[in-house]
C-alpha positions, -999 to +999 in steps of 0.1 A: +000+000+000+029+024+009+046+016-024+015+025-043+013+059-025+050+066-032+045+058-069+016+083-070+035+111-053+065+108-076+048+125-106+034+152-084+069+159-070+084+161-105+055+184-116+062+208-087+099+209-095+092+216-132+067+244-123+092+260-099+120+259-126+096+275-152+086+302-127+122+310-120+130+312-157+100+336-163+111+358-134+147+360-148+134+368-183+112+396-168+142+412-151+162+412-183+133+427-203+126+454-176+163+464-175+163+467-213+131+489-212+144+511-185+168+528-208+200+513-195+224+505-223+238+470-225+267+460-203+291+462-232+290+500-228+307+496-194+340+484-209+371+504-200+377+511-237+344+529-240+354+553-214+381+567-238+404+571-208+435+565-230+428+599-246+417+618-215+437+602-188+406+596-167+372+578-167+345+596-188+316+573-181+293+601-168+298+623-199+295+594-223+264+581-206+247+614-215+262+618-250+260+582-264+224+572-273+208+539-264+217+511-287+216+474-291+254+472-293+284+494-290+319+493-305+351+513-298+379+522-321+410+533-302+445+544-314+475+556-296+505+566-317+534+585-301+569+585-315+597+608-325+581+615-359+543+617-352+516+616-326+480+608-327+454+598-300+420+586-310+389+572-294+357+567-313+326+552-297+299+539-321+263+530-312+246+506-336+275+512-360+269+550-360+295+574-346+283+586-313+314+605-301+349+609-314+379+623-295+410+631-316+444+646-309+467+651-338+494+674-352+480+704-370+497+723-398+513+757-391+506+779-360+475+788-340+462+812-367+465+785-394+447+760-372+418+785-364+413+790-402+413+753-408+391+742-380+364+768-388+363+758-425+367+720-425+360+689-405+333+703-382+301+721-392+301+748-365+268+765-358+265+803-364+267+809-326+301+793-321+323+811-296+358+812-283+369+789-255+394+803-231+418+774-229+453+769-243+449+803-260+414+798-273+392+774-292+357+768-304+327+749-291+290+746-298+262+721-290+278+691-306+316+698-309+347+714-293+381+721-307+412+734-289+447+743-301+474+728-279+508+745-283+535+718-283+570+734-281+583+702-265+579+684-298+594+712-320+621+690-334+596+663-345+570+688-358+593+712-377+573+743-388+541+731-371+536+745-336+509+725-320+482+698-318+446+700-327+422+686-301+387+679-313+357+662-298+325+659-318+292+641-319+265+640-347+251+674-356+218+666-339+235+663-305+233+690-278+259+683-252+282+713-253+293+712-216+301+675-217+319+678-251+339+707-239+348+690-207+361+660-227+382+683-250+398+700-220+407+666-204+421+654-237+442+686-241+456+684-206+464+647-209+480+650-243+502+679-231+518+656-206+518+624-227+533+641-257+558+662-238+543+694-251+554+717-222 
């Protein structure tokens, strides 16, 4: 009689276990879906590379969180080239394969005046209300971009007639993050000054 009861309770026990497992799976899936709907970008955005710290010398997570739009995936292109002949620092964050923000430090032709003419005519579509930025002798910024001239006398031998580096940070034209973009540009300029031996 006892054996018959045990045989009857076995299917019930298994059924309870299966139901519990299914409920746990549904709960886990709900958490994943809710976190996706809450506007939190996927974990891949949290990578150290995405912070662009190699270009600014510090974490930029807070700024990039505000600048970079939500996306299903992110990718980062990073480049650091510093030698006796040339220098270039680059960090580009893409969201769903579209450029979300780009930080670039590279040698610019001529002096500050030449750079100012170049930067206002090419590369960045400055808005009509662009204004001077009082850092490293002036620069430009607007809602989606910032550009600074970084004097680099410490690299005079390698740069020849060129007198400095161009520091640019820009996002797509429809962006509106001037304070964050300018903050990133200032960090990049300060970090590059030490890393490239400009002073």
